[in-house]
mmCIF file of the protein (N, C-alpha, C, O) and its ligand, coordinates in Angstrom:
data_MODEL
# 
_entry.id   MODEL 
# 
loop_
_entity.id 
_entity.type 
_entity.pdbx_number_of_molecules 
1 polymer     1 
2 non-polymer 1 
# 
_entity_poly.entity_id                      1 
_entity_poly.type                           'polypeptide(L)' 
_entity_poly.nstd_linkage                   no 
_entity_poly.nstd_monomer                   no 
_entity_poly.pdbx_seq_one_letter_code       
;(UNK)(UNK)(UNK)(UNK)(UNK)(UNK)(UNK)(UNK)(UNK)(UNK)(UNK)(UNK)(UNK)(UNK)(UNK)(UNK)
(UNK)(UNK)(UNK)(UNK)(UNK)(UNK)(UNK)(UNK)(UNK)(UNK)(UNK)(UNK)(UNK)(UNK)(UNK)(UNK)
(UNK)(UNK)(UNK)(UNK)(UNK)(UNK)(UNK)(UNK)(UNK)(UNK)(UNK)(UNK)(UNK)(UNK)(UNK)(UNK)
(UNK)(UNK)(UNK)(UNK)
;
_entity_poly.pdbx_seq_one_letter_code_can   XXXXXXXXXXXXXXXXXXXXXXXXXXXXXXXXXXXXXXXXXXXXXXXXXXXX 
_entity_poly.pdbx_strand_id                 A 
# 
loop_
_entity_poly_seq.entity_id 
_entity_poly_seq.num 
_entity_poly_seq.mon_id 
_entity_poly_seq.hetero 
1 1  UNK n 
1 2  UNK n 
1 3  UNK n 
1 4  UNK n 
1 5  UNK n 
1 6  UNK n 
1 7  UNK n 
1 8  UNK n 
1 9  UNK n 
1 10 UNK n 
1 11 UNK n 
1 12 UNK n 
1 13 UNK n 
1 14 UNK n 
1 15 UNK n 
1 16 UNK n 
1 17 UNK n 
1 18 UNK n 
1 19 UNK n 
1 20 UNK n 
1 21 UNK n 
1 22 UNK n 
1 23 UNK n 
1 24 UNK n 
1 25 UNK n 
1 26 UNK n 
1 27 UNK n 
1 28 UNK n 
1 29 UNK n 
1 30 UNK n 
1 31 UNK n 
1 32 UNK n 
1 33 UNK n 
1 34 UNK n 
1 35 UNK n 
1 36 UNK n 
1 37 UNK n 
1 38 UNK n 
1 39 UNK n 
1 40 UNK n 
1 41 UNK n 
1 42 UNK n 
1 43 UNK n 
1 44 UNK n 
1 45 UNK n 
1 46 UNK n 
1 47 UNK n 
1 48 UNK n 
1 49 UNK n 
1 50 UNK n 
1 51 UNK n 
1 52 UNK n 
# 
loop_
_struct_asym.id 
_struct_asym.entity_id 
A 1 
B 2 
# 
loop_
_chem_comp.id 
_chem_comp.type 
_chem_comp.mon_nstd_flag 
UNK 'L-peptide linking' . 
ZN  non-polymer         . 
# 
_pdbx_entity_nonpoly.entity_id   2 
_pdbx_entity_nonpoly.name        ? 
_pdbx_entity_nonpoly.comp_id     ZN 
# 
_pdbx_nonpoly_scheme.asym_id         B 
_pdbx_nonpoly_scheme.entity_id       2 
_pdbx_nonpoly_scheme.mon_id          ZN 
_pdbx_nonpoly_scheme.ndb_seq_num     1 
_pdbx_nonpoly_scheme.pdb_seq_num     101 
_pdbx_nonpoly_scheme.auth_seq_num    101 
_pdbx_nonpoly_scheme.pdb_mon_id      ZN 
_pdbx_nonpoly_scheme.auth_mon_id     ZN 
_pdbx_nonpoly_scheme.pdb_strand_id   A 
_pdbx_nonpoly_scheme.pdb_ins_code    . 
# 
loop_
_atom_site.group_PDB 
_atom_site.id 
_atom_site.type_symbol 
_atom_site.label_atom_id 
_atom_site.label_alt_id 
_atom_site.label_comp_id 
_atom_site.label_asym_id 
_atom_site.label_entity_id 
_atom_site.label_seq_id 
_atom_site.pdbx_PDB_ins_code 
_atom_site.Cartn_x 
_atom_site.Cartn_y 
_atom_site.Cartn_z 
_atom_site.occupancy 
_atom_site.B_iso_or_equiv 
_atom_site.pdbx_formal_charge 
_atom_site.auth_seq_id 
_atom_site.auth_comp_id 
_atom_site.auth_asym_id 
_atom_site.auth_atom_id 
_atom_site.pdbx_PDB_model_num 
ATOM   1   N  N  . UNK A 1 1  ? -21.761 38.946 -61.279 1.00 0.00 ? 1   UNK A N  1 
ATOM   2   C  CA . UNK A 1 1  ? -21.659 37.544 -60.860 1.00 0.00 ? 1   UNK A CA 1 
ATOM   3   C  C  . UNK A 1 1  ? -20.641 37.405 -59.731 1.00 0.00 ? 1   UNK A C  1 
ATOM   4   O  O  . UNK A 1 1  ? -19.522 37.909 -59.823 1.00 0.00 ? 1   UNK A O  1 
ATOM   5   N  N  . UNK A 1 2  ? -21.036 36.731 -58.688 1.00 0.00 ? 2   UNK A N  1 
ATOM   6   C  CA . UNK A 1 2  ? -20.143 36.535 -57.535 1.00 0.00 ? 2   UNK A CA 1 
ATOM   7   C  C  . UNK A 1 2  ? -19.155 35.412 -57.819 1.00 0.00 ? 2   UNK A C  1 
ATOM   8   O  O  . UNK A 1 2  ? -19.551 34.279 -58.094 1.00 0.00 ? 2   UNK A O  1 
ATOM   9   N  N  . UNK A 1 3  ? -17.875 35.731 -57.750 1.00 0.00 ? 3   UNK A N  1 
ATOM   10  C  CA . UNK A 1 3  ? -16.854 34.712 -57.984 1.00 0.00 ? 3   UNK A CA 1 
ATOM   11  C  C  . UNK A 1 3  ? -16.649 33.846 -56.767 1.00 0.00 ? 3   UNK A C  1 
ATOM   12  O  O  . UNK A 1 3  ? -16.845 34.279 -55.632 1.00 0.00 ? 3   UNK A O  1 
ATOM   13  N  N  . UNK A 1 4  ? -16.257 32.631 -57.019 1.00 0.00 ? 4   UNK A N  1 
ATOM   14  C  CA . UNK A 1 4  ? -15.869 31.735 -55.926 1.00 0.00 ? 4   UNK A CA 1 
ATOM   15  C  C  . UNK A 1 4  ? -14.483 32.135 -55.445 1.00 0.00 ? 4   UNK A C  1 
ATOM   16  O  O  . UNK A 1 4  ? -13.504 31.951 -56.168 1.00 0.00 ? 4   UNK A O  1 
ATOM   17  N  N  . UNK A 1 5  ? -14.385 32.674 -54.246 1.00 0.00 ? 5   UNK A N  1 
ATOM   18  C  CA . UNK A 1 5  ? -13.098 33.170 -53.778 1.00 0.00 ? 5   UNK A CA 1 
ATOM   19  C  C  . UNK A 1 5  ? -12.505 32.342 -52.653 1.00 0.00 ? 5   UNK A C  1 
ATOM   20  O  O  . UNK A 1 5  ? -11.434 32.659 -52.135 1.00 0.00 ? 5   UNK A O  1 
ATOM   21  N  N  . UNK A 1 6  ? -13.204 31.284 -52.279 1.00 0.00 ? 6   UNK A N  1 
ATOM   22  C  CA . UNK A 1 6  ? -12.660 30.450 -51.214 1.00 0.00 ? 6   UNK A CA 1 
ATOM   23  C  C  . UNK A 1 6  ? -11.441 29.693 -51.703 1.00 0.00 ? 6   UNK A C  1 
ATOM   24  O  O  . UNK A 1 6  ? -11.393 29.225 -52.841 1.00 0.00 ? 6   UNK A O  1 
ATOM   25  N  N  . UNK A 1 7  ? -10.473 29.583 -50.837 1.00 0.00 ? 7   UNK A N  1 
ATOM   26  C  CA . UNK A 1 7  ? -9.309  28.757 -51.130 1.00 0.00 ? 7   UNK A CA 1 
ATOM   27  C  C  . UNK A 1 7  ? -9.199  27.701 -50.047 1.00 0.00 ? 7   UNK A C  1 
ATOM   28  O  O  . UNK A 1 7  ? -9.314  28.004 -48.860 1.00 0.00 ? 7   UNK A O  1 
ATOM   29  N  N  . UNK A 1 8  ? -8.978  26.470 -50.455 1.00 0.00 ? 8   UNK A N  1 
ATOM   30  C  CA . UNK A 1 8  ? -8.786  25.394 -49.490 1.00 0.00 ? 8   UNK A CA 1 
ATOM   31  C  C  . UNK A 1 8  ? -7.324  24.981 -49.523 1.00 0.00 ? 8   UNK A C  1 
ATOM   32  O  O  . UNK A 1 8  ? -6.704  24.919 -50.585 1.00 0.00 ? 8   UNK A O  1 
ATOM   33  N  N  . UNK A 1 9  ? -6.792  24.704 -48.363 1.00 0.00 ? 9   UNK A N  1 
ATOM   34  C  CA . UNK A 1 9  ? -5.357  24.373 -48.328 1.00 0.00 ? 9   UNK A CA 1 
ATOM   35  C  C  . UNK A 1 9  ? -5.001  23.634 -47.050 1.00 0.00 ? 9   UNK A C  1 
ATOM   36  O  O  . UNK A 1 9  ? -5.694  23.738 -46.038 1.00 0.00 ? 9   UNK A O  1 
ATOM   37  N  N  . UNK A 1 10 ? -3.892  22.875 -47.116 1.00 0.00 ? 10  UNK A N  1 
ATOM   38  C  CA . UNK A 1 10 ? -3.370  22.161 -45.954 1.00 0.00 ? 10  UNK A CA 1 
ATOM   39  C  C  . UNK A 1 10 ? -2.400  23.087 -45.208 1.00 0.00 ? 10  UNK A C  1 
ATOM   40  O  O  . UNK A 1 10 ? -2.113  24.193 -45.664 1.00 0.00 ? 10  UNK A O  1 
ATOM   41  N  N  . UNK A 1 11 ? -1.902  22.623 -44.064 1.00 0.00 ? 11  UNK A N  1 
ATOM   42  C  CA . UNK A 1 11 ? -0.984  23.450 -43.261 1.00 0.00 ? 11  UNK A CA 1 
ATOM   43  C  C  . UNK A 1 11 ? 0.267   23.830 -44.058 1.00 0.00 ? 11  UNK A C  1 
ATOM   44  O  O  . UNK A 1 11 ? 0.799   24.932 -43.922 1.00 0.00 ? 11  UNK A O  1 
ATOM   45  N  N  . UNK A 1 12 ? 0.714   22.900 -44.882 1.00 0.00 ? 12  UNK A N  1 
ATOM   46  C  CA . UNK A 1 12 ? 1.927   23.099 -45.664 1.00 0.00 ? 12  UNK A CA 1 
ATOM   47  C  C  . UNK A 1 12 ? 1.805   24.285 -46.629 1.00 0.00 ? 12  UNK A C  1 
ATOM   48  O  O  . UNK A 1 12 ? 2.790   24.976 -46.889 1.00 0.00 ? 12  UNK A O  1 
ATOM   49  N  N  . UNK A 1 13 ? 0.614   24.518 -47.153 1.00 0.00 ? 13  UNK A N  1 
ATOM   50  C  CA . UNK A 1 13 ? 0.434   25.528 -48.194 1.00 0.00 ? 13  UNK A CA 1 
ATOM   51  C  C  . UNK A 1 13 ? -0.274  26.789 -47.713 1.00 0.00 ? 13  UNK A C  1 
ATOM   52  O  O  . UNK A 1 13 ? -0.834  27.541 -48.511 1.00 0.00 ? 13  UNK A O  1 
ATOM   53  N  N  . UNK A 1 14 ? -0.244  27.009 -46.430 1.00 0.00 ? 14  UNK A N  1 
ATOM   54  C  CA . UNK A 1 14 ? -0.874  28.196 -45.856 1.00 0.00 ? 14  UNK A CA 1 
ATOM   55  C  C  . UNK A 1 14 ? -0.294  29.484 -46.437 1.00 0.00 ? 14  UNK A C  1 
ATOM   56  O  O  . UNK A 1 14 ? -1.033  30.396 -46.809 1.00 0.00 ? 14  UNK A O  1 
ATOM   57  N  N  . UNK A 1 15 ? 1.052   29.547 -46.512 1.00 0.00 ? 15  UNK A N  1 
ATOM   58  C  CA . UNK A 1 15 ? 1.696   30.751 -47.045 1.00 0.00 ? 15  UNK A CA 1 
ATOM   59  C  C  . UNK A 1 15 ? 1.325   30.979 -48.513 1.00 0.00 ? 15  UNK A C  1 
ATOM   60  O  O  . UNK A 1 15 ? 1.076   32.111 -48.928 1.00 0.00 ? 15  UNK A O  1 
ATOM   61  N  N  . UNK A 1 16 ? 1.290   29.909 -49.282 1.00 0.00 ? 16  UNK A N  1 
ATOM   62  C  CA . UNK A 1 16 ? 0.936   30.008 -50.694 1.00 0.00 ? 16  UNK A CA 1 
ATOM   63  C  C  . UNK A 1 16 ? -0.475  30.546 -50.849 1.00 0.00 ? 16  UNK A C  1 
ATOM   64  O  O  . UNK A 1 16 ? -0.732  31.444 -51.650 1.00 0.00 ? 16  UNK A O  1 
ATOM   65  N  N  . UNK A 1 17 ? -1.371  29.989 -50.078 1.00 0.00 ? 17  UNK A N  1 
ATOM   66  C  CA . UNK A 1 17 ? -2.778  30.384 -50.188 1.00 0.00 ? 17  UNK A CA 1 
ATOM   67  C  C  . UNK A 1 17 ? -2.949  31.857 -49.837 1.00 0.00 ? 17  UNK A C  1 
ATOM   68  O  O  . UNK A 1 17 ? -3.680  32.585 -50.508 1.00 0.00 ? 17  UNK A O  1 
ATOM   69  N  N  . UNK A 1 18 ? -2.267  32.290 -48.778 1.00 0.00 ? 18  UNK A N  1 
ATOM   70  C  CA . UNK A 1 18 ? -2.347  33.697 -48.389 1.00 0.00 ? 18  UNK A CA 1 
ATOM   71  C  C  . UNK A 1 18 ? -1.802  34.608 -49.484 1.00 0.00 ? 18  UNK A C  1 
ATOM   72  O  O  . UNK A 1 18 ? -2.426  35.610 -49.835 1.00 0.00 ? 18  UNK A O  1 
ATOM   73  N  N  . UNK A 1 19 ? -0.639  34.255 -50.021 1.00 0.00 ? 19  UNK A N  1 
ATOM   74  C  CA . UNK A 1 19 ? -0.036  35.073 -51.078 1.00 0.00 ? 19  UNK A CA 1 
ATOM   75  C  C  . UNK A 1 19 ? -0.966  35.184 -52.278 1.00 0.00 ? 19  UNK A C  1 
ATOM   76  O  O  . UNK A 1 19 ? -1.200  36.277 -52.794 1.00 0.00 ? 19  UNK A O  1 
ATOM   77  N  N  . UNK A 1 20 ? -1.495  34.043 -52.720 1.00 0.00 ? 20  UNK A N  1 
ATOM   78  C  CA . UNK A 1 20 ? -2.397  34.052 -53.876 1.00 0.00 ? 20  UNK A CA 1 
ATOM   79  C  C  . UNK A 1 20 ? -3.646  34.875 -53.594 1.00 0.00 ? 20  UNK A C  1 
ATOM   80  O  O  . UNK A 1 20 ? -4.108  35.643 -54.438 1.00 0.00 ? 20  UNK A O  1 
ATOM   81  N  N  . UNK A 1 21 ? -4.175  34.702 -52.406 1.00 0.00 ? 21  UNK A N  1 
ATOM   82  C  CA . UNK A 1 21 ? -5.398  35.416 -52.074 1.00 0.00 ? 21  UNK A CA 1 
ATOM   83  C  C  . UNK A 1 21 ? -5.162  36.929 -52.085 1.00 0.00 ? 21  UNK A C  1 
ATOM   84  O  O  . UNK A 1 21 ? -5.977  37.682 -52.619 1.00 0.00 ? 21  UNK A O  1 
ATOM   85  N  N  . UNK A 1 22 ? -4.059  37.367 -51.503 1.00 0.00 ? 22  UNK A N  1 
ATOM   86  C  CA . UNK A 1 22 ? -3.751  38.799 -51.437 1.00 0.00 ? 22  UNK A CA 1 
ATOM   87  C  C  . UNK A 1 22 ? -3.542  39.384 -52.827 1.00 0.00 ? 22  UNK A C  1 
ATOM   88  O  O  . UNK A 1 22 ? -3.973  40.502 -53.111 1.00 0.00 ? 22  UNK A O  1 
ATOM   89  N  N  . UNK A 1 23 ? -2.879  38.625 -53.688 1.00 0.00 ? 23  UNK A N  1 
ATOM   90  C  CA . UNK A 1 23 ? -2.651  39.094 -55.058 1.00 0.00 ? 23  UNK A CA 1 
ATOM   91  C  C  . UNK A 1 23 ? -3.970  39.212 -55.815 1.00 0.00 ? 23  UNK A C  1 
ATOM   92  O  O  . UNK A 1 23 ? -4.207  40.184 -56.532 1.00 0.00 ? 23  UNK A O  1 
ATOM   93  N  N  . UNK A 1 24 ? -4.814  38.212 -55.645 1.00 0.00 ? 24  UNK A N  1 
ATOM   94  C  CA . UNK A 1 24 ? -6.080  38.183 -56.397 1.00 0.00 ? 24  UNK A CA 1 
ATOM   95  C  C  . UNK A 1 24 ? -7.108  39.173 -55.864 1.00 0.00 ? 24  UNK A C  1 
ATOM   96  O  O  . UNK A 1 24 ? -7.863  39.767 -56.633 1.00 0.00 ? 24  UNK A O  1 
ATOM   97  N  N  . UNK A 1 25 ? -7.134  39.348 -54.549 1.00 0.00 ? 25  UNK A N  1 
ATOM   98  C  CA . UNK A 1 25 ? -8.237  40.111 -53.949 1.00 0.00 ? 25  UNK A CA 1 
ATOM   99  C  C  . UNK A 1 25 ? -7.818  41.420 -53.277 1.00 0.00 ? 25  UNK A C  1 
ATOM   100 O  O  . UNK A 1 25 ? -8.659  42.263 -52.969 1.00 0.00 ? 25  UNK A O  1 
ATOM   101 N  N  . UNK A 1 26 ? -6.505  41.582 -53.053 1.00 0.00 ? 26  UNK A N  1 
ATOM   102 C  CA . UNK A 1 26 ? -5.984  42.801 -52.437 1.00 0.00 ? 26  UNK A CA 1 
ATOM   103 C  C  . UNK A 1 26 ? -6.671  43.151 -51.129 1.00 0.00 ? 26  UNK A C  1 
ATOM   104 O  O  . UNK A 1 26 ? -6.930  44.317 -50.830 1.00 0.00 ? 26  UNK A O  1 
ATOM   105 N  N  . UNK A 1 27 ? -6.958  42.115 -50.359 1.00 0.00 ? 27  UNK A N  1 
ATOM   106 C  CA . UNK A 1 27 ? -7.473  42.325 -49.009 1.00 0.00 ? 27  UNK A CA 1 
ATOM   107 C  C  . UNK A 1 27 ? -7.179  41.079 -48.186 1.00 0.00 ? 27  UNK A C  1 
ATOM   108 O  O  . UNK A 1 27 ? -7.006  39.992 -48.736 1.00 0.00 ? 27  UNK A O  1 
ATOM   109 N  N  . UNK A 1 28 ? -7.122  41.239 -46.864 1.00 0.00 ? 28  UNK A N  1 
ATOM   110 C  CA . UNK A 1 28 ? -6.834  40.105 -46.006 1.00 0.00 ? 28  UNK A CA 1 
ATOM   111 C  C  . UNK A 1 28 ? -8.072  39.239 -45.818 1.00 0.00 ? 28  UNK A C  1 
ATOM   112 O  O  . UNK A 1 28 ? -9.158  39.751 -45.547 1.00 0.00 ? 28  UNK A O  1 
ATOM   113 N  N  . UNK A 1 29 ? -7.909  37.934 -45.962 1.00 0.00 ? 29  UNK A N  1 
ATOM   114 C  CA . UNK A 1 29 ? -9.032  37.012 -45.785 1.00 0.00 ? 29  UNK A CA 1 
ATOM   115 C  C  . UNK A 1 29 ? -9.198  36.585 -44.325 1.00 0.00 ? 29  UNK A C  1 
ATOM   116 O  O  . UNK A 1 29 ? -8.309  36.796 -43.500 1.00 0.00 ? 29  UNK A O  1 
ATOM   117 N  N  . UNK A 1 30 ? -10.321 35.995 -44.026 1.00 0.00 ? 30  UNK A N  1 
ATOM   118 C  CA . UNK A 1 30 ? -10.517 35.289 -42.769 1.00 0.00 ? 30  UNK A CA 1 
ATOM   119 C  C  . UNK A 1 30 ? -10.138 33.821 -42.984 1.00 0.00 ? 30  UNK A C  1 
ATOM   120 O  O  . UNK A 1 30 ? -10.282 33.288 -44.084 1.00 0.00 ? 30  UNK A O  1 
ATOM   121 N  N  . UNK A 1 31 ? -9.659  33.184 -41.933 1.00 0.00 ? 31  UNK A N  1 
ATOM   122 C  CA . UNK A 1 31 ? -9.260  31.786 -42.012 1.00 0.00 ? 31  UNK A CA 1 
ATOM   123 C  C  . UNK A 1 31 ? -10.223 30.938 -41.199 1.00 0.00 ? 31  UNK A C  1 
ATOM   124 O  O  . UNK A 1 31 ? -10.498 31.241 -40.038 1.00 0.00 ? 31  UNK A O  1 
ATOM   125 N  N  . UNK A 1 32 ? -10.734 29.880 -41.806 1.00 0.00 ? 32  UNK A N  1 
ATOM   126 C  CA . UNK A 1 32 ? -11.643 28.968 -41.132 1.00 0.00 ? 32  UNK A CA 1 
ATOM   127 C  C  . UNK A 1 32 ? -11.116 27.549 -41.225 1.00 0.00 ? 32  UNK A C  1 
ATOM   128 O  O  . UNK A 1 32 ? -10.512 27.171 -42.228 1.00 0.00 ? 32  UNK A O  1 
ATOM   129 N  N  . UNK A 1 33 ? -11.342 26.764 -40.182 1.00 0.00 ? 33  UNK A N  1 
ATOM   130 C  CA . UNK A 1 33 ? -11.010 25.347 -40.252 1.00 0.00 ? 33  UNK A CA 1 
ATOM   131 C  C  . UNK A 1 33 ? -12.098 24.622 -41.018 1.00 0.00 ? 33  UNK A C  1 
ATOM   132 O  O  . UNK A 1 33 ? -13.282 24.918 -40.860 1.00 0.00 ? 33  UNK A O  1 
ATOM   133 N  N  . UNK A 1 34 ? -11.693 23.665 -41.854 1.00 0.00 ? 34  UNK A N  1 
ATOM   134 C  CA . UNK A 1 34 ? -12.654 22.904 -42.646 1.00 0.00 ? 34  UNK A CA 1 
ATOM   135 C  C  . UNK A 1 34 ? -12.335 21.416 -42.615 1.00 0.00 ? 34  UNK A C  1 
ATOM   136 O  O  . UNK A 1 34 ? -11.231 21.006 -42.257 1.00 0.00 ? 34  UNK A O  1 
ATOM   137 N  N  . UNK A 1 35 ? -13.310 20.633 -42.992 1.00 0.00 ? 35  UNK A N  1 
ATOM   138 C  CA . UNK A 1 35 ? -13.123 19.194 -43.188 1.00 0.00 ? 35  UNK A CA 1 
ATOM   139 C  C  . UNK A 1 35 ? -13.778 18.802 -44.498 1.00 0.00 ? 35  UNK A C  1 
ATOM   140 O  O  . UNK A 1 35 ? -14.736 19.435 -44.942 1.00 0.00 ? 35  UNK A O  1 
ATOM   141 N  N  . UNK A 1 36 ? -13.250 17.750 -45.113 1.00 0.00 ? 36  UNK A N  1 
ATOM   142 C  CA . UNK A 1 36 ? -13.893 17.207 -46.294 1.00 0.00 ? 36  UNK A CA 1 
ATOM   143 C  C  . UNK A 1 36 ? -13.585 17.932 -47.592 1.00 0.00 ? 36  UNK A C  1 
ATOM   144 O  O  . UNK A 1 36 ? -14.338 17.833 -48.561 1.00 0.00 ? 36  UNK A O  1 
ATOM   145 N  N  . UNK A 1 37 ? -12.467 18.668 -47.609 1.00 0.00 ? 37  UNK A N  1 
ATOM   146 C  CA . UNK A 1 37 ? -12.049 19.333 -48.849 1.00 0.00 ? 37  UNK A CA 1 
ATOM   147 C  C  . UNK A 1 37 ? -10.598 18.989 -49.141 1.00 0.00 ? 37  UNK A C  1 
ATOM   148 O  O  . UNK A 1 37 ? -9.856  18.550 -48.262 1.00 0.00 ? 37  UNK A O  1 
ATOM   149 N  N  . UNK A 1 38 ? -10.206 19.199 -50.402 1.00 0.00 ? 38  UNK A N  1 
ATOM   150 C  CA . UNK A 1 38 ? -8.825  18.963 -50.800 1.00 0.00 ? 38  UNK A CA 1 
ATOM   151 C  C  . UNK A 1 38 ? -8.059  20.269 -50.867 1.00 0.00 ? 38  UNK A C  1 
ATOM   152 O  O  . UNK A 1 38 ? -8.619  21.317 -51.189 1.00 0.00 ? 38  UNK A O  1 
ATOM   153 N  N  . UNK A 1 39 ? -6.771  20.196 -50.558 1.00 0.00 ? 39  UNK A N  1 
ATOM   154 C  CA . UNK A 1 39 ? -5.879  21.335 -50.730 1.00 0.00 ? 39  UNK A CA 1 
ATOM   155 C  C  . UNK A 1 39 ? -5.837  21.723 -52.209 1.00 0.00 ? 39  UNK A C  1 
ATOM   156 O  O  . UNK A 1 39 ? -5.702  20.859 -53.075 1.00 0.00 ? 39  UNK A O  1 
ATOM   157 N  N  . UNK A 1 40 ? -5.952  23.020 -52.497 1.00 0.00 ? 40  UNK A N  1 
ATOM   158 C  CA . UNK A 1 40 ? -5.910  23.504 -53.882 1.00 0.00 ? 40  UNK A CA 1 
ATOM   159 C  C  . UNK A 1 40 ? -4.539  23.306 -54.522 1.00 0.00 ? 40  UNK A C  1 
ATOM   160 O  O  . UNK A 1 40 ? -4.407  23.351 -55.746 1.00 0.00 ? 40  UNK A O  1 
ATOM   161 N  N  . UNK A 1 41 ? -3.519  23.087 -53.693 1.00 0.00 ? 41  UNK A N  1 
ATOM   162 C  CA . UNK A 1 41 ? -2.147  23.061 -54.201 1.00 0.00 ? 41  UNK A CA 1 
ATOM   163 C  C  . UNK A 1 41 ? -1.577  21.657 -54.331 1.00 0.00 ? 41  UNK A C  1 
ATOM   164 O  O  . UNK A 1 41 ? -0.845  21.375 -55.279 1.00 0.00 ? 41  UNK A O  1 
ATOM   165 N  N  . UNK A 1 42 ? -1.900  20.776 -53.396 1.00 0.00 ? 42  UNK A N  1 
ATOM   166 C  CA . UNK A 1 42 ? -1.297  19.437 -53.428 1.00 0.00 ? 42  UNK A CA 1 
ATOM   167 C  C  . UNK A 1 42 ? -2.328  18.316 -53.468 1.00 0.00 ? 42  UNK A C  1 
ATOM   168 O  O  . UNK A 1 42 ? -1.963  17.160 -53.684 1.00 0.00 ? 42  UNK A O  1 
ATOM   169 N  N  . UNK A 1 43 ? -3.592  18.623 -53.266 1.00 0.00 ? 43  UNK A N  1 
ATOM   170 C  CA . UNK A 1 43 ? -4.618  17.590 -53.354 1.00 0.00 ? 43  UNK A CA 1 
ATOM   171 C  C  . UNK A 1 43 ? -4.803  16.768 -52.096 1.00 0.00 ? 43  UNK A C  1 
ATOM   172 O  O  . UNK A 1 43 ? -5.670  15.895 -52.041 1.00 0.00 ? 43  UNK A O  1 
ATOM   173 N  N  . UNK A 1 44 ? -3.994  17.040 -51.084 1.00 0.00 ? 44  UNK A N  1 
ATOM   174 C  CA . UNK A 1 44 ? -4.180  16.346 -49.802 1.00 0.00 ? 44  UNK A CA 1 
ATOM   175 C  C  . UNK A 1 44 ? -5.378  16.935 -49.067 1.00 0.00 ? 44  UNK A C  1 
ATOM   176 O  O  . UNK A 1 44 ? -6.000  17.899 -49.515 1.00 0.00 ? 44  UNK A O  1 
ATOM   177 N  N  . UNK A 1 45 ? -5.678  16.331 -47.938 1.00 0.00 ? 45  UNK A N  1 
ATOM   178 C  CA . UNK A 1 45 ? -6.772  16.817 -47.109 1.00 0.00 ? 45  UNK A CA 1 
ATOM   179 C  C  . UNK A 1 45 ? -6.527  18.278 -46.709 1.00 0.00 ? 45  UNK A C  1 
ATOM   180 O  O  . UNK A 1 45 ? -5.480  18.603 -46.149 1.00 0.00 ? 45  UNK A O  1 
ATOM   181 N  N  . UNK A 1 46 ? -7.479  19.138 -46.993 1.00 0.00 ? 46  UNK A N  1 
ATOM   182 C  CA . UNK A 1 46 ? -7.349  20.547 -46.615 1.00 0.00 ? 46  UNK A CA 1 
ATOM   183 C  C  . UNK A 1 46 ? -7.729  20.727 -45.148 1.00 0.00 ? 46  UNK A C  1 
ATOM   184 O  O  . UNK A 1 46 ? -8.642  20.074 -44.642 1.00 0.00 ? 46  UNK A O  1 
ATOM   185 N  N  . UNK A 1 47 ? -7.020  21.615 -44.486 1.00 0.00 ? 47  UNK A N  1 
ATOM   186 C  CA . UNK A 1 47 ? -7.325  21.856 -43.073 1.00 0.00 ? 47  UNK A CA 1 
ATOM   187 C  C  . UNK A 1 47 ? -7.995  23.219 -42.869 1.00 0.00 ? 47  UNK A C  1 
ATOM   188 O  O  . UNK A 1 47 ? -8.719  23.421 -41.894 1.00 0.00 ? 47  UNK A O  1 
ATOM   189 N  N  . UNK A 1 48 ? -7.752  24.135 -43.782 1.00 0.00 ? 48  UNK A N  1 
ATOM   190 C  CA . UNK A 1 48 ? -8.306  25.481 -43.630 1.00 0.00 ? 48  UNK A CA 1 
ATOM   191 C  C  . UNK A 1 48 ? -8.846  25.995 -44.946 1.00 0.00 ? 48  UNK A C  1 
ATOM   192 O  O  . UNK A 1 48 ? -8.576  25.436 -46.009 1.00 0.00 ? 48  UNK A O  1 
ATOM   193 N  N  . UNK A 1 49 ? -9.615  27.069 -44.859 1.00 0.00 ? 49  UNK A N  1 
ATOM   194 C  CA . UNK A 1 49 ? -9.985  27.798 -46.073 1.00 0.00 ? 49  UNK A CA 1 
ATOM   195 C  C  . UNK A 1 49 ? -9.901  29.289 -45.797 1.00 0.00 ? 49  UNK A C  1 
ATOM   196 O  O  . UNK A 1 49 ? -9.991  29.736 -44.653 1.00 0.00 ? 49  UNK A O  1 
ATOM   197 N  N  . UNK A 1 50 ? -9.727  30.041 -46.862 1.00 0.00 ? 50  UNK A N  1 
ATOM   198 C  CA . UNK A 1 50 ? -9.718  31.496 -46.795 1.00 0.00 ? 50  UNK A CA 1 
ATOM   199 C  C  . UNK A 1 50 ? -11.015 32.003 -47.408 1.00 0.00 ? 50  UNK A C  1 
ATOM   200 O  O  . UNK A 1 50 ? -11.496 31.488 -48.417 1.00 0.00 ? 50  UNK A O  1 
ATOM   201 N  N  . UNK A 1 51 ? -11.560 33.019 -46.773 1.00 0.00 ? 51  UNK A N  1 
ATOM   202 C  CA . UNK A 1 51 ? -12.825 33.566 -47.238 1.00 0.00 ? 51  UNK A CA 1 
ATOM   203 C  C  . UNK A 1 51 ? -12.859 35.045 -46.864 1.00 0.00 ? 51  UNK A C  1 
ATOM   204 O  O  . UNK A 1 51 ? -12.275 35.445 -45.856 1.00 0.00 ? 51  UNK A O  1 
ATOM   205 N  N  . UNK A 1 52 ? -13.524 35.838 -47.653 1.00 0.00 ? 52  UNK A N  1 
ATOM   206 C  CA . UNK A 1 52 ? -13.612 37.257 -47.357 1.00 0.00 ? 52  UNK A CA 1 
ATOM   207 C  C  . UNK A 1 52 ? -14.350 37.477 -46.041 1.00 0.00 ? 52  UNK A C  1 
ATOM   208 O  O  . UNK A 1 52 ? -14.527 38.619 -45.616 1.00 0.00 ? 52  UNK A O  1 
HETATM 209 ZN ZN . ZN  B 2 .  ? -1.286  21.390 -49.735 1.00 0.00 2 101 ZN  A ZN 1 
# 
């Protein structure tokens, strides 16, 4: 089963998202700009997402 590995986050939580992603996946993600999502950490408007 393919896990959902995308992380959405605002500019403020970029470092957090990267750290969590590296711990969980042990590889560097790609960063994409997004609209219409919430930050996984604070619930504000997300500006980016991480994806394999
Ligand atoms: Zn945030």
